[in-house]
PLY file of the C-alpha trace (Angstrom):
ply
format ascii 1.0
element vertex 419
property float x
property float y
property float z
element edge 418
property int vertex1
property int vertex2
end_header
98.18 -68.36 41.93
96.96 -66.08 39.16
94.25 -68.66 38.41
93.02 -68.58 42.01
93.05 -64.78 41.96
91.01 -64.72 38.79
88.46 -67.09 40.32
88.12 -64.91 43.43
87.88 -61.78 41.27
85.22 -63.36 39.08
83.28 -64.45 42.15
83.45 -60.92 43.62
82.30 -59.39 40.34
79.39 -61.84 40.17
78.34 -61.02 43.74
78.62 -57.29 43.03
76.51 -57.66 39.90
73.97 -59.62 41.89
73.91 -56.90 44.58
73.55 -54.19 41.94
70.70 -56.12 40.34
69.02 -56.44 43.73
69.52 -52.69 44.28
68.09 -51.93 40.85
65.17 -54.26 41.57
64.57 -52.52 44.91
64.78 -49.09 43.30
62.44 -50.15 40.53
60.04 -51.68 43.04
60.19 -48.47 45.14
59.54 -46.39 42.02
56.58 -48.58 41.12
55.19 -48.33 44.67
55.55 -44.54 44.76
54.38 -44.00 41.18
51.41 -46.32 41.60
50.35 -44.72 44.88
47.12 -42.72 44.65
48.48 -40.22 47.19
50.48 -37.40 45.51
54.12 -37.97 46.55
57.62 -36.75 45.77
61.05 -37.84 47.04
64.22 -35.75 47.32
67.82 -36.91 47.55
70.31 -35.36 49.96
71.13 -32.67 47.37
67.47 -31.56 47.27
66.99 -32.99 43.78
63.79 -34.81 42.89
64.20 -38.59 42.52
60.50 -39.48 42.39
57.47 -37.45 41.29
54.47 -39.76 41.01
51.55 -39.68 38.60
49.04 -38.53 41.24
51.22 -35.48 42.00
51.79 -34.79 38.30
48.01 -34.87 37.80
47.18 -32.26 40.44
50.20 -29.98 39.81
50.49 -30.19 36.03
54.26 -30.83 36.37
55.24 -34.15 34.75
57.69 -36.75 36.07
60.06 -36.10 33.15
60.14 -32.35 33.92
60.61 -32.82 37.65
63.04 -35.72 38.23
66.69 -34.67 38.50
65.85 -31.02 39.26
65.25 -28.98 42.44
61.96 -27.44 41.28
59.71 -29.04 43.92
58.63 -25.52 45.01
57.45 -24.48 41.57
53.84 -25.84 41.55
53.13 -24.35 44.98
54.90 -20.98 45.24
55.59 -17.97 43.02
59.27 -17.84 43.99
61.90 -20.35 45.07
61.58 -21.30 48.75
61.97 -24.51 50.75
59.21 -27.08 50.95
58.68 -29.00 54.18
60.82 -31.85 52.77
63.68 -29.38 52.08
63.55 -28.13 55.66
63.72 -31.71 57.00
66.74 -32.44 54.78
68.48 -29.41 56.28
67.52 -30.51 59.80
65.97 -27.06 60.16
65.21 -25.71 63.62
61.68 -25.10 64.89
62.32 -21.37 64.46
63.18 -21.85 60.78
60.14 -24.09 60.14
57.94 -21.56 61.93
59.25 -18.81 59.62
57.72 -20.56 56.62
54.75 -22.40 58.18
53.78 -20.39 61.26
50.41 -21.51 62.61
50.08 -24.14 59.88
52.22 -27.08 61.06
52.79 -29.52 63.91
54.99 -32.51 64.62
53.71 -35.89 63.47
52.33 -38.09 66.22
53.28 -41.22 64.24
56.79 -40.61 62.85
59.79 -39.16 64.62
61.28 -36.05 62.98
58.26 -35.88 60.64
55.94 -32.85 60.28
52.40 -32.29 59.10
50.92 -29.05 57.81
47.90 -27.53 56.08
48.09 -24.60 53.69
46.10 -22.98 50.92
47.47 -22.51 47.41
46.18 -20.58 44.42
45.83 -22.82 41.39
44.15 -21.61 38.20
42.57 -18.72 40.08
41.03 -20.99 42.72
42.01 -21.69 46.32
43.20 -25.25 46.88
43.77 -26.59 50.39
46.49 -29.24 50.83
47.41 -31.40 53.81
51.04 -32.51 53.53
53.36 -34.75 55.55
57.16 -34.75 55.23
59.55 -37.29 56.76
63.31 -37.96 56.48
64.83 -41.00 54.72
67.63 -42.40 56.91
70.26 -45.06 56.09
71.63 -47.74 58.45
74.20 -45.38 59.91
71.53 -42.80 60.85
72.46 -40.37 58.09
69.67 -38.47 56.30
69.94 -39.42 52.64
66.68 -37.90 51.46
63.14 -36.89 52.33
59.65 -37.89 51.23
56.59 -35.67 51.16
52.97 -36.70 50.58
50.11 -34.35 49.79
46.34 -34.61 50.04
43.69 -32.31 48.56
41.40 -31.31 51.47
39.59 -28.42 49.72
36.18 -30.12 49.93
36.67 -30.74 53.66
37.73 -27.14 54.26
34.74 -25.80 52.34
32.47 -28.07 54.37
34.11 -26.85 57.59
33.58 -23.27 56.42
29.90 -23.98 55.72
29.53 -25.70 59.11
31.14 -22.71 60.85
28.83 -20.36 58.95
25.79 -22.45 59.93
27.11 -22.65 63.50
27.45 -18.86 63.61
23.91 -18.47 62.25
22.67 -21.01 64.80
24.48 -19.27 67.65
23.08 -15.91 66.50
19.58 -17.42 66.36
20.04 -18.97 69.81
21.20 -15.61 71.21
18.26 -13.83 69.60
15.76 -16.46 70.78
17.27 -16.41 74.29
16.93 -12.63 74.39
13.41 -12.90 72.99
12.46 -15.53 75.57
13.94 -13.39 78.33
11.91 -10.39 77.13
8.82 -12.58 76.76
9.28 -13.92 80.30
9.67 -10.39 81.66
6.60 -9.23 79.72
4.52 -12.22 80.85
5.64 -11.60 84.42
4.54 -8.00 84.05
1.27 -9.15 82.44
0.64 -11.41 85.44
1.25 -8.46 87.75
-1.20 -6.39 85.72
-3.75 -9.21 85.88
-3.32 -9.41 89.66
-3.74 -5.64 89.92
-6.88 -5.89 87.75
-8.37 -8.56 90.01
-7.48 -6.51 93.09
-9.05 -3.41 91.54
-12.22 -5.36 90.71
-12.35 -6.71 94.26
-11.97 -3.22 95.70
-14.59 -1.93 93.25
-17.00 -4.59 94.46
-16.38 -3.54 98.07
-17.01 0.11 97.15
-20.15 -0.63 95.16
-22.66 -1.04 97.96
-21.48 1.95 100.06
-21.60 4.21 96.99
-25.18 3.11 96.21
-26.09 3.69 99.85
-24.58 7.20 99.81
-26.34 8.02 96.53
-29.72 6.83 97.85
-29.23 8.78 101.08
-28.40 11.95 99.12
-31.49 11.46 96.92
-33.63 11.06 100.02
-32.03 14.14 101.57
-32.83 16.16 98.46
-36.53 15.20 98.72
-36.90 15.98 102.41
-34.43 18.75 103.24
-34.96 22.44 102.67
-31.86 23.98 101.08
-30.90 27.11 99.24
-29.96 26.99 95.55
-26.19 26.63 96.13
-26.64 23.68 98.49
-29.11 22.07 96.07
-26.60 22.38 93.22
-23.85 20.87 95.39
-26.20 18.00 96.34
-27.05 17.37 92.68
-23.32 17.33 91.86
-22.67 14.85 94.70
-25.49 12.55 93.44
-24.11 12.83 89.90
-20.58 11.95 91.06
-21.92 8.96 93.03
-23.61 7.77 89.84
-20.37 8.29 87.92
-18.42 6.24 90.49
-21.12 3.52 90.35
-20.86 3.41 86.54
-17.07 3.32 86.74
-17.20 0.43 89.22
-19.63 -1.42 86.95
-17.39 -0.93 83.94
-14.34 -2.03 85.91
-16.09 -5.21 87.04
-17.37 -5.93 83.53
-13.94 -5.35 82.05
-12.14 -7.62 84.52
-14.81 -10.35 84.34
-13.77 -13.20 81.97
-15.47 -12.85 78.61
-18.49 -15.00 77.90
-17.58 -15.06 74.23
-21.28 -14.61 73.42
-22.03 -11.99 70.77
-25.09 -9.80 71.16
-26.39 -6.52 69.72
-24.49 -3.63 71.30
-24.57 0.13 70.98
-21.14 1.16 69.65
-21.54 4.75 70.87
-22.41 3.60 74.41
-19.40 1.27 74.41
-17.16 4.21 73.47
-18.71 6.43 76.16
-18.24 3.71 78.78
-14.54 3.49 78.00
-14.18 7.27 77.93
-15.51 7.25 81.48
-12.63 4.95 82.39
-10.14 7.41 80.90
-11.76 10.64 82.11
-9.46 11.16 85.11
-6.25 10.45 83.17
-7.32 12.66 80.27
-8.04 15.51 82.68
-4.65 15.15 84.40
-2.83 15.09 81.05
-4.84 18.06 79.66
-6.30 15.96 76.84
-9.45 17.27 75.20
-11.79 14.69 73.70
-14.14 15.59 70.84
-16.79 13.24 69.47
-18.57 13.16 66.15
-20.96 10.24 66.07
-22.83 9.12 63.00
-26.62 9.61 63.42
-28.84 6.51 63.49
-25.92 4.12 63.99
-27.34 0.55 63.97
-26.33 -1.80 66.74
-23.41 -4.06 65.92
-23.35 -7.78 66.67
-20.33 -8.34 68.91
-18.96 -9.54 72.25
-19.37 -6.35 74.29
-16.43 -6.65 76.69
-14.05 -7.62 73.89
-14.96 -4.62 71.76
-14.66 -2.38 74.83
-11.20 -3.85 75.45
-10.12 -2.86 71.93
-11.51 0.67 72.29
-9.88 1.13 75.71
-6.52 -0.09 74.42
-6.67 2.38 71.53
-7.63 5.23 73.86
-4.75 4.37 76.23
-2.27 4.22 73.32
-3.57 7.57 72.07
-3.13 9.29 75.44
0.35 7.79 75.93
1.50 9.15 72.56
0.47 12.69 73.53
3.06 14.89 75.23
2.70 15.87 78.89
1.68 19.42 77.95
-1.59 18.04 76.53
-3.35 17.52 73.23
-6.55 16.21 71.78
-8.24 12.97 70.78
-11.00 12.99 68.18
-13.49 10.10 67.94
-15.50 9.81 64.74
-17.96 7.10 63.74
-19.03 6.57 60.14
-21.31 4.13 58.34
-19.65 3.01 55.12
-20.47 0.06 52.85
-22.31 -1.98 55.50
-19.56 -1.35 58.03
-19.34 0.73 61.18
-16.06 2.64 61.27
-14.52 4.21 64.36
-11.64 6.63 63.73
-9.53 7.40 66.81
-7.25 10.32 65.95
-4.68 11.69 68.41
-2.30 14.64 68.30
0.62 12.56 69.55
4.12 11.90 68.24
3.08 9.36 65.61
4.51 5.91 64.85
7.90 5.39 63.22
7.69 3.95 59.73
10.03 1.08 60.69
7.71 0.12 63.56
4.47 0.09 61.53
4.93 -3.48 60.27
5.49 -4.79 63.81
2.84 -3.01 65.91
0.32 -5.88 65.73
2.92 -8.57 66.54
2.78 -10.19 70.00
5.16 -8.66 72.57
6.27 -5.84 70.27
6.30 -2.62 72.24
7.98 0.77 71.97
7.36 1.30 75.68
9.81 0.39 78.47
9.23 -3.07 79.98
7.72 -1.63 83.12
5.14 0.34 81.13
3.83 -2.16 78.62
3.61 -5.83 77.71
3.42 -5.43 73.95
0.22 -7.49 73.94
-2.48 -4.78 73.62
-2.56 -4.23 69.86
-1.87 -7.91 69.13
-4.87 -8.97 71.25
-6.96 -6.16 69.74
-6.07 -7.33 66.23
-7.13 -10.88 67.12
-10.43 -9.67 68.58
-11.25 -7.58 65.51
-10.46 -10.46 63.15
-12.72 -12.81 65.18
-15.49 -10.25 64.68
-14.81 -10.26 60.90
-13.60 -6.70 61.27
-10.24 -4.97 61.20
-7.96 -2.56 63.03
-5.41 -0.53 61.10
-3.31 2.61 61.17
-4.89 4.77 58.47
-2.73 7.83 59.08
0.44 8.65 61.00
2.94 11.50 61.10
4.77 13.64 63.62
1.43 15.41 64.15
-0.45 12.31 65.30
-1.92 8.93 64.41
-5.33 7.66 63.37
-6.40 4.11 64.21
-9.50 2.90 62.38
-11.68 0.09 63.74
-14.12 -1.48 61.30
-16.96 -3.84 62.21
-19.63 -5.37 59.97
-23.17 -4.10 60.40
-26.04 -6.62 60.48
-27.82 -7.00 57.15
-31.28 -5.34 57.05
-34.26 -7.69 57.19
-36.01 -8.18 53.84
0 1
1 2
2 3
3 4
4 5
5 6
6 7
7 8
8 9
9 10
10 11
11 12
12 13
13 14
14 15
15 16
16 17
17 18
18 19
19 20
20 21
21 22
22 23
23 24
24 25
25 26
26 27
27 28
28 29
29 30
30 31
31 32
32 33
33 34
34 35
35 36
36 37
37 38
38 39
39 40
40 41
41 42
42 43
43 44
44 45
45 46
46 47
47 48
48 49
49 50
50 51
51 52
52 53
53 54
54 55
55 56
56 57
57 58
58 59
59 60
60 61
61 62
62 63
63 64
64 65
65 66
66 67
67 68
68 69
69 70
70 71
71 72
72 73
73 74
74 75
75 76
76 77
77 78
78 79
79 80
80 81
81 82
82 83
83 84
84 85
85 86
86 87
87 88
88 89
89 90
90 91
91 92
92 93
93 94
94 95
95 96
96 97
97 98
98 99
99 100
100 101
101 102
102 103
103 104
104 105
105 106
106 107
107 108
108 109
109 110
110 111
111 112
112 113
113 114
114 115
115 116
116 117
117 118
118 119
119 120
120 121
121 122
122 123
123 124
124 125
125 126
126 127
127 128
128 129
129 130
130 131
131 132
132 133
133 134
134 135
135 136
136 137
137 138
138 139
139 140
140 141
141 142
142 143
143 144
144 145
145 146
146 147
147 148
148 149
149 150
150 151
151 152
152 153
153 154
154 155
155 156
156 157
157 158
158 159
159 160
160 161
161 162
162 163
163 164
164 165
165 166
166 167
167 168
168 169
169 170
170 171
171 172
172 173
173 174
174 175
175 176
176 177
177 178
178 179
179 180
180 181
181 182
182 183
183 184
184 185
185 186
186 187
187 188
188 189
189 190
190 191
191 192
192 193
193 194
194 195
195 196
196 197
197 198
198 199
199 200
200 201
201 202
202 203
203 204
204 205
205 206
206 207
207 208
208 209
209 210
210 211
211 212
212 213
213 214
214 215
215 216
216 217
217 218
218 219
219 220
220 221
221 222
222 223
223 224
224 225
225 226
226 227
227 228
228 229
229 230
230 231
231 232
232 233
233 234
234 235
235 236
236 237
237 238
238 239
239 240
240 241
241 242
242 243
243 244
244 245
245 246
246 247
247 248
248 249
249 250
250 251
251 252
252 253
253 254
254 255
255 256
256 257
257 258
258 259
259 260
260 261
261 262
262 263
263 264
264 265
265 266
266 267
267 268
268 269
269 270
270 271
271 272
272 273
273 274
274 275
275 276
276 277
277 278
278 279
279 280
280 281
281 282
282 283
283 284
284 285
285 286
286 287
287 288
288 289
289 290
290 291
291 292
292 293
293 294
294 295
295 296
296 297
297 298
298 299
299 300
300 301
301 302
302 303
303 304
304 305
305 306
306 307
307 308
308 309
309 310
310 311
311 312
312 313
313 314
314 315
315 316
316 317
317 318
318 319
319 320
320 321
321 322
322 323
323 324
324 325
325 326
326 327
327 328
328 329
329 330
330 331
331 332
332 333
333 334
334 335
335 336
336 337
337 338
338 339
339 340
340 341
341 342
342 343
343 344
344 345
345 346
346 347
347 348
348 349
349 350
350 351
351 352
352 353
353 354
354 355
355 356
356 357
357 358
358 359
359 360
360 361
361 362
362 363
363 364
364 365
365 366
366 367
367 368
368 369
369 370
370 371
371 372
372 373
373 374
374 375
375 376
376 377
377 378
378 379
379 380
380 381
381 382
382 383
383 384
384 385
385 386
386 387
387 388
388 389
389 390
390 391
391 392
392 393
393 394
394 395
395 396
396 397
397 398
398 399
399 400
400 401
401 402
402 403
403 404
404 405
405 406
406 407
407 408
408 409
409 410
410 411
411 412
412 413
413 414
414 415
415 416
416 417
417 418
């Protein structure tokens, strides 16, 4: 009987040794799998002590396997004081409220593993921010008891920095899109207004054409009346004034038709002083209503310039309109001065207006830039004028501005004298 007992006991011991060897083999294999894994990983037992701390985790945290295993210092590489990691909370079967207390806005349940959680957080290592993505899951035995927890970590700093750059670029792009959209909207409104102005110009030219013949007829009739009728001095003076006004209206109609007519683009010798006077005739009524006094100082013996007449008139008219608009309603003055300097004809247009803000000076020749309300200006006048002057090998510039007024200077090359 004792012999049989000894045999059974020996057999049981042998089986237990074999089971223990298998368990040791499994544990060693598990250790090798975890330690050889390139993903930083640690494992806790049910008492929150570290059983595995792999090489990848030791490399990024600076805490070695020998220092970590057997201790509950899993918090140490990540936090300045002792607090639970995600694996600790899973071991404790912590409630959502408790998890939220430590990882609010940073975690969510795993879509792959039941009772597992994933989170992202930023940590300060060696003075630098390091972003980690970590997943924690429970280790459960056959009876359903939690006997430990495993947590894996992944350095996602590069991804986060890229996301930050993308968001910055996206913000810049959205800002640019908003600015361009606003710019396009303004451009559309200004072009729409420009089309209206063009239509008004064509209508005005059409009306001018219709008025032309009757005005000439009235003028000729008045001239004939003057030759044949006997009148006293007062009536004669009134008749002379009527003939003069008819001539002025005829000249105004001619200028209006010339100005609206598409440019031929053909340059020819033109009298700069006559071009100025023609445009002043255009502005005479407005200047009178706004109490603007015009003074002229023309250079004697000014040679003719070689230019496209209607284009140069357009530039002069635009400058005169800008000058009058800058002058207050109570009135002011505009001074026109021509000078011959270094084979150039210079026209200085000086007004007594409010001047141009320093911040606006660099933009005034840009297309669609305007300090006027949308209904009053397109922002195209000075830009077009600048282009015209450059095509004529000349220039337009602000040579003086202050709260007392602005001077625009137009310069055009004079033809070289024949040798």
